[in-house]
N, C-alpha and C positions, 0 to 999 in steps of 0.2 A: 516071660513064661517058662526059664527054668527056674528063678527063685518062686513062680507060683508053685512048681510042683513041688518045689519043699514044704510048701507052708498051707496049701488045703489040698481038700479031695480030689481024687479025677476029673469028680463032675462040676466040680467050680473050676478047677482049671477048663474044663470042655465048655463051659459055658462063659467063661471069658474067651477064649479061644474063637469061640462061633460069634460073638459078639465085637472084638476085637476085627475081626478077618471085615466085617461088612463096615464099621468107618473108616476102617484102612483104604479098603476099595476105595471110597467114596473121595476121601483126603489125598490118594496118591492121583486119582483121577484128576483132580484139579491141579495139582503139582503137576502132572505131566501138560497141563497147559502151558507152564509158564515156565518150565526144566530147560527146554532148547534154548529161550531167547535172554532169560534176564542174567544169567555170567556174561554173555558176547557184551549186551545191550551195556548195561553197567560198564563193563571193561572199557567200549568204547567213549563212554563222558567220564571216565575216575580222575582225570586233567581239569574239569569243569566243577567245583563242588556245586552249584549252586542248581547246576542241570541236572547233574549225577542227581540232588538231593529231589528234583522234581520229575525225574523218570522213576527214580525206586519210589514215590508213593503215590505214581500213576497204577505202577504194578501192584501196589498196595491194596489200591481203590479195586484194580480190575478182579484180584485174586479175593477182598469182600465181597465182590458182586457175585462172585463165583461160588464160592465156597459156607456161607452163610445160611442161603437156601438149601443149597445140594445137605448139610447136614441136620439141618433143624428139618429139613422134609421127610428125611431116611428116619428123624426120632419120632416123626408124626405118625410116620408107617410102618415101623420097624412091628409091632403085632402082627398086623394083616403079613407085611413080610417073612416073617417068621413061620408064620403057621404056612402060610400058602408055598413056601421052597424047603425048609426043612422038618418040617409038622410039630406037633404040638406036644414034646416033647422036651425041646428048645426052649420052648416060650421062655421059660426062668432067667434066657440071656437078654430077656427082652430091655428090666430097669438099666444093665450094664450097659445094653449099646445106646440107650439115650444118654445115661452119665458122658460114656466116651463120646458121642457128636457134640457135647457143649464146650470139650474141648479140642476135638481132634482140628479144628479151624486151623490152630496152631502150627502144625504141620506143614502147609506151604511159605506161609510167613517165615516161619524156621530157617527154610531153603533159600529165602530172599534173603534173610540176616545173615547167612552162613556164605553166600558170595563177598559179604564183606568184611565176617567177622569170625572166627571159629575157636568154640570153645566145649571142654569134654565137662565142666562142671554141673549141666544139667543131666547130664546122665549118673551121676555122679548122687546128686540130690534124688533122683528117682530111686536108686537104688536102696536109698538110706530109709528114703520115706514106703518103700515096701516092708522094709524089715523089722521098722517100726510099727507099721499100723495091721501088718497082718493078722494080729492078736484080733484084734476088732471086724474083723472078717471081711470078706472080698468086696461088699459092696462099699466101706468104709474106705480100705485101699483104694479102690478105683476110682472116690472122691477126691483122695489127697492127690494120687498120679495125674488127674484133673484138671486141679487145680495147682499142682506146681509147673504143668504145661503153660495154663495162662499167666502163673503170677512169671516165670522163668522172661517169658516176652521182655517184662523193663528192664533185663539184665543183657538182653539183644537189643534192644533198643537203646540203651546206653554207649555201648559200644560202635552202634549206626548214629548217634549222635556225634561220636567224638570222631566219626570217617566223613559224614556228612551235610553235619547239622542240623539232623532230622529231632526234633523234640518228641516226647512222648505223648503230650498231647496233643499234636500234629498228628501223627499215626492213630490216636483215639478218633479224630476227628473225620479222619477216611475212613475207618472200619467200623466205628459206631452205628452209622448211620444205615447200612447195609443189614448188619446185627439186629438191629430196632425192627425194621421193615420185613426181615424175612419172619425174625419169632411174631412179629403181628400179622402176616399172613398165614401163617403156622395155625396159631392160634384159633382164628377167624374162621380157619377150615377144620378145624379139631369140633368145634361150636357148630358148625352148620351140617357136617358128617354125623355127628354122634347121634341121630337115629336108626342110622343104616344098620343093620343089620347081617346082610351078603357081605359075606366077607370080602369077593371078589368086586363088586361093584362099589365096596368101601374103599378098597383099594387104589382103581381107575378113580374115582371122585374126588379122592383128596388129592392125587397127583394133579388133576386137571385141575380143581378149583387153586389150589398151590398156587401152580403156578401162572395162573392166570390172574391172581392174586398181586402176587411178588412183581410180575409185568407191568399191573397196571400202577402199583404205589410207586413202583420205578420212572413210570411214562409222568405217572403225576407230580413228583418232585424232580421231575426235570433231571434226571441222572445222568451224565455224559457219558460216563462208562457204558450205561443202558444202550442209548443212544450210536455212541461208537460202534457198538457189537452189531445192534441192527443192519446199520449202513452197512458195515462188513459184510455182513449176510446176504443182504441184499446185491451188494454191487458183486459177492461170489456169486451170485446167482446168475446175475446178466452176463459176466465173463461166458460162463460154461454156455 
């Protein structure tokens, strides 16, 4: 935000901050579900390399199961959400929010990786990218920033591979099915709800249909993570 204030008008910075606020809220919510358990669990198995790898991959899949539908869903309802919560004057932040949603899934993954390795290179790269891309406009800058977040995962996973032997293609196999199915659910939802004009009805139906489709796809393709979550919720309900 400090860098943006130097290069862009106050209005543009306000649009970015508004967009970033919502995407950060979602990625932080997902991060909160794994933050308290990731480090102690990984530490408990760090002396057993294969078990360490299995536990890390399970956390990676759980993160993907949560973060992709949450962020893609936010991109889907971004226009209605902004109109209802902060009114039409902030509508121009919607494209920025949708771009940020495409890369904010990396935040919880970076946290998982950071429990194994720490680096400052990403921060330096981000600042450099902002400096060199700002003349091309804030949309270009946010696209570059998002691309760096995604591309930097290859660096994280290089070090993760050195620590626990997890290859990049294995991590992609853990993440891609959830990203693809979440994207499919949002595209179908957008198509089905496109004729609706009432903004409140549109927001409600988008959330309901997207959640129903994503859950249905998870069940159809036999997602173990989905079934474990359902089982956990049902057992928790019985325990009460």
